[in-house]
N, C-alpha and C positions, 0 to 999 in steps of 0.2 A: 971500085966504084967510088966516086966522089961523094962525100957526105952532104954536099950542098946540091945534089941533084934531086929534083922534085918531079913528080908526075902530075900533070894537070888532070883533074878529075871532072870538073864541070866549068862551063863558061856562061857568062851573062851578056846579053846584047846591050850595047851602049851606042845608040845611033847606028852608024855603019860598021863599027869596029867592036867585036866581042872582047871581053876581058876575062881573065881567069878568075873564077869565083871560089873554087876549092882546089887544093892540091895536097899531096902527101909525099913523104919520102919513101922510096922503095926499100931502104936499108934500116931506117930507124922509126920509132913511133912518133914522128913529127907530122903535124897536120896544120893546115892554114886555111882560113876562110876570109873572104873579102866582103863580109857582111856580118850582121849580128844575129846569129841563129836563135839566140835567146829572146829576141824582141818580137819576132814575127807573130806569135800568138797573142800578143797584147797590143799590136798596132792596128788601128782602124782609121781609115781616112778616105775622103771622097777623092774623086779625080779619075784620071785615066786608069782603067782596069789593068793595063799592061805594066803600070808602075807601082801599084799598091799591093800589099801583102795578100796572098792567096789563103782564104779561110775555108776551102773545101775540106772534106774529110781526108782526102789524099794529101793535101797540102799540110794539114795539121799533123797527120801521121809522120810525114817526112820531117817536120820540125821536131817532133818528139824523138825521132830516131837520132837526129843530131844531138839533142840535149842528152839523151841516154848514153850515146856513144862517148861524148866528151866527158861526162861525169864518170863513166866506167874507166876511162883512161886516166882521169885525175886521181881516182881511187887507187891506182897502181903505185902512186907516189907514197913512200913511207915516211916522208918528212913530216914533222909535227910543228905547227906554228906556235905552240906554247899553251899555257893554261888559259882558262876562260878570261881572266882579267887582262892578260897580255893581248889576246886576240881582240877583245873589246876595245882596247886602247888604239888599235890600228885600223879599225873598220872605216869605210868611206863616209858613213853616216855622221862621223865626228866633224866633218868639214862642212863649210857653208855651201849651200846649193843655190844657184842662180837660175831662176825660171825666166826663159826667154821665149819669144815667138819666132826667132830666126833659126832655131835648132830643134830637132825632134828629141824629146826626152829631157833628162836632167843634165845640167852642166854644173860641175863642181869646180870651185875656184880654190886653188892652193896658193897660199901666201908664203 
């Protein structure tokens, strides 16, 4: 089996053409998502109900499932990023954040 073979798990409609939203490797613990599962619980906006996040109990449970699954997979990694001071020196909060109206969320600018 080719290590670059993936199985499509879900699709999202985009006009007339659906695109792969989640996929996984049948041979390795490799997973990919074409969205930000960590953002859905904190995203609220007006507009077309078909394009805004779902905040039903079922939708929020599914979001928690993604979060719990990805965290459980990350915990399988035994690498250590270093002591507290080393980790603190590398966190994204040390960089400048640009607030815009053209993008949802925070934009970090790296020089």
